[in-house]
C-alpha positions, -999 to +999 in steps of 0.1 A: +705-819-656+713-791-680+716-755-669+686-752-692+669-773-664+673-750-643+658-713-631+669-686-618+640-668-607+630-690-574+594-692-563+576-656-556+574-664-517+606-690-514+628-665-491+631-632-476+633-601-490+672-599-482+680-633-497+705-624-516+713-609-555+686-608-582+691-640-599+709-657-572+679-684-568+685-717-581+653-736-583+651-775-593+620-797-591+620-804-554+647-777-542+647-738-540+689-730-533+688-699-526+717-672-510+720-669-464+708-639-451+730-622-428+701-629-404+709-663-408+741-667-406+739-646-372+714-667-358+737-701-368+768-685-351+746-672-323+731-707-316+696-692-321+667-709-342+648-695-368+614-706-383+614-728-414+644-745-404+638-780-402+647-792-367+677-806-365+693-774-391+716-763-390+744-792-389+777-789-381+791-782-418+762-759-417+781-738-387+810-743-405+800-729-437+782-699-418+816-689-402+832-691-438+811-664-452+812-644-416+845-643-429+842-639-464+810-618-472+814-623-509+804-656-507+767-644-503+773-629-543+756-651-571+785-679-574+785-685-535+768-702-510+734-709-509+707-726-485+689-758-495+652-750-490+623-778-496+599-766-517+568-788-507+577-773-469+598-746-474+621-759-449+657-749-450+675-792-452+707-781-455+737-757-476+750-758-507+780-739-529+804-723-545+837-715-535+847-692-557+859-673-576+874-701-601+916-710-603+925-724-636+892-724-647+880-752-623+856-737-590+849-766-558+819-773-544+805-783-511+770-794-496+754-807-466+716-820-458+709-827-423+701-857-413+661-860-410+662-854-446+685-873-463+678-905-485+657-887-505+678-876-528+685-840-519+717-840-519+720-849-553+694-829-570+714-799-551+745-809-568+736-816-605+718-780-599+748-760-583+772-779-609+751-768-640+753-735-625+785-733-620+794-748-656+774-720-675+794-690-654+822-671-672+859-688-666+844-724-655+857-754-673+853-775-644+838-786-613+860-805-580+844-815-547+861-838-526+851-866-501+861-884-470+870-921-483+852-928-452+819-913-471+799-935-499+773-921-497+786-879-501+810-897-533+775-919-546+758-883-548+789-866-568+793-892-594+752-891-597+756-852-602+780-866-633+815-861-619+844-891-615+869-898-589+905-890-601+923-894-570+930-899-540+951-881-511+953-897-473+916-897-462+903-877-492+892-884-529+889-854-553+860-856-581+857-831-610+836-827-637+847-840-674 
C-alpha cells in the first residue's frame, strides 16, 4: 500500500466531533484509523465501557496506550496514536500509532487488535496504512517496530507491512522499512 491508497478525510460519520486534528483520520478498505478522544482515554483509564467498542476492547495494550497518551498529550497529534475502527460495524477493534517525533529519520510504531477481531487481516491493514502515512511525513525516512520473539503472528504482520527484521536483542526482534 502506498500513501496514495489512503485518504485522510475519513468517513463523514465515522467518529466523534472531537476526534482530533483535521486530516488525522486514515481510511483503508475496511478500517478507519482516527485519533483517540479525551473521553475515550478517560473511559479506558477508569475502566468504563463506551458504546461503539468491540466487546473485548480495551485490551491490555490499549490500556497502556491510553496511559501513554494521558502522560503525553502530544500523542494525540496528527502523527500520533489512533483507534482502529471497523468500517462495516463502526466498532473499535484496536489501536495503532506512531511514537512521534522521529529521531534521526526513524519513527517507531505499534499496534494491537483485540482477540475477537484477530485473523481478519486488520493488524496488517492498519500497519500498512500507518507505515505509508509515516513515510510520507516530513523528517521520516524509515519506520521501525519491535516484536517479542515469542509472537510470530506479530512478526508476520510487520513483514506483510513491508518491514524486515534487522536484529534481535534478548527477547525482542527489531524490524524496519528498507
